N, C-alpha and C positions, 0 to 999 in steps of 0.2 A: 504493500500500500504506500510505502514511502513517507515523505514529510510534506505536509501542506501548510502554507502560511496564508492567512486570510486577514487582510486589513491591518497588517502589523505596523505599529508606531512605537517609537521609543523616545522618551524625554529624560534627560539627566539634570540633576542639580537644582539649586535655587539661587538666583533666578533660573527658570527652566531653559534648558538648551535642547532643542529638538534635533535628534540625530536621524531618525527614520520616520517616514510618512507613507501610509497607505500601501504597504508592500503585500502584493499577492504573488505567490509562487508555489510551484509544485515540483518536488524532486522524486522521481519514480524509483522503485526498487531496482538496484543494479546500475543506476545511472552515475556518471561522473560529471559533476557540475562544478564549474569554477565561478567564484564570486569575484568580480573585477570592478575596477574603478579607481579614481585618484585617491591619494592619501586623504583621509577625512571624509570619504564618501559614505561611510557607514557599513562597509562590507564585513569587517570583523564583528561589529555589533550584531549584524544580522546573523552571522554564523553562530555566535553564542546563543542567540535566541532560538534559532532553528535546532540547536543541539540540546536545548533545555538547560544550559548552564546559566542563562539569564532569562528573566521574564520580560515580556513586552509591556509597554504602558497601555497599548490598545491592541485589540485584535486577538486572533486565535491561532495556536499552533497545534496541529494534529500529527501524531506519529503512529503509524500502523493503524490509522482510523480512530485513535483515541485522542480526545481533547486533553491536553496536558493539565488544564485547570481542574479536571475531574479526577486526576490520579493523586492519591495520598503521597506526601513527601517521601516516606520510607519506601513505598513501592516504586516511585520514580527514581529514587537513588539506586535501587537495586537494578532496575531496567537499564539505567545509564551505565552502570558498571559491568553489566553482563552483555549488553548489546551494542555499546558505543565505544569506539576508540578515539583518542584525541592525540594530535601531534601539533606542537606549537613551534614558534620560531626558535625558542630556546628549549633545550631538551629536559631540564629539570630532573636529572638523574641524581640518585642519592650517593654522595661521595664515598661513603664507607662500604657500599655494597659492590660486589663484582658485577660484571656485565650480565651474567646469567641471572643473578639474584635481582637485579634491576628489572629485567624483563618479566620475571615471575611475580613482581610486586602485586599486580591486580588479582592474582590467584589467591592471595592470602585472605581476601574478604569472603571467599567462598570455600575455603579449606580444600582447594583443588590443586595445590602446588605439586604434589606427587603425580597426579593425573596429567598435569600439563607440562612437566619437565621435558619430556621427549619432544613435545611440540615446540616448546621454547627453544630447544637446541636446534630443531630443524629451521625455525625462523632465523636464528642467528647464522645458520649456514646460508640461507637464502639471501641475507643482506651482507654476506661476505665476512662474517666475524666469528666463524666457527673456531678459529685458532685463538681467539681472544676472549673466550667465555669467562675466564677466571681473572681477567684484568680489572683494575679499578678505573673509574671514569677518567681520572687524571693521567692514566697511561694510554688514553685514546685521543685521537685527533678530534676536532670539532665535527667533521663529517661522520666519523665513526660513532661518536656520541649520538648524533641525530639518527643514525641507523638503529642504534640500540633503542632509542625512543620509539621508532616506528615498530620494531619488534614487540616492545612492551604494549603498544596500542593494539596490537593484533593478537596477543596471546590468548585472549578470551574468545577469539574467533567472532568478532563483532559483526553485526549486520551493517552497521554504519561506521564510517571513518570520517572524522571532522579534522581538517588540517588548516591551521592559521599561519600563512606564510612559512611553510615548512622548510623552504630553501633560503629564507631571508638572511640568515647569518652564515651561509656557506659559499665557498668559491664555486666557480662554474662546473668543475669536474664533479665535485660532490653533490652539487645541486642537481645536475643531470642524473646522477646515480639514484638519488632519493626519488626523483620524479619517475624514473624507470620502475622502481620498486612499487610506488603507489599505483602506477598504471597497470602493472602486472597483477596486483592484488585485485583491482577492479575487474580486469578482464577474466582472470582465471578463477577467482573465488567469488565473483559476482558481488563483491562488497560495494555498497553504495558509498560514494565519496563526494564530500562537499569540501572544497578547498578555496581558501582565500589566497589570491596571488596578485602581485602587481606586474608580473613578468608575462608579456604577451605570448612568448614561445611556450611557456608552461601552461598558460590558459588554453592554448590551442590543442593541448593533449586531451582536454576534457571533451565529453560528448556535446556539451552545451555551456554557454556562458550566461550568467545573470549579471548584467552590468548596472552598477549604481552610480548616480550623480546627485550630489547634494541630498543624500538620504532618500532618494526616490528611484524607482526603476527607470533605467535608460533604455533597456531592451531585455529580452529574455529568450 
């Protein structure tokens, strides 16, 4: 069923600053959608609302046909952790944990570490880090750390992957590699991907772009 946004608006602060106005959008299951637009256009704010990490000031978000307003917080929290993966511009790895332990962090909430260890190892092989499973984050390059973050986002085999400028802090080589991994996940695992990016080449890898300008839809 995917994600449906109806009349989404967002206002921050006092005095109020309007960031989004009247956003209607639908992201279908298995689709790869890029949210694009200039800095300050509201694309990251929209991604956070689509992913349930933030609430809209106006409008409705439905995921898999359910209005998020009707889902109790605890149930929504569980759904998010089980069915959504998140990748941000900065990796937010835990410095004291090995590569493998960082990837397995989401499994602790569901007591599924043992069941997921083999899969976590296979994800690290997929992202080219099989030989570095026991290293700490400080022993990895920036690009390697971001690949660990992608593996962590995928370890629960989520239906949805939300990525906010996942290549923003990477050089060209590592940025290209990260995008290749995300595209492969979408194509081969049918994971629905919603990605914020300012890079037109990366946006063109998506099935479709939703472009924002001044907090409104420019096209879709």
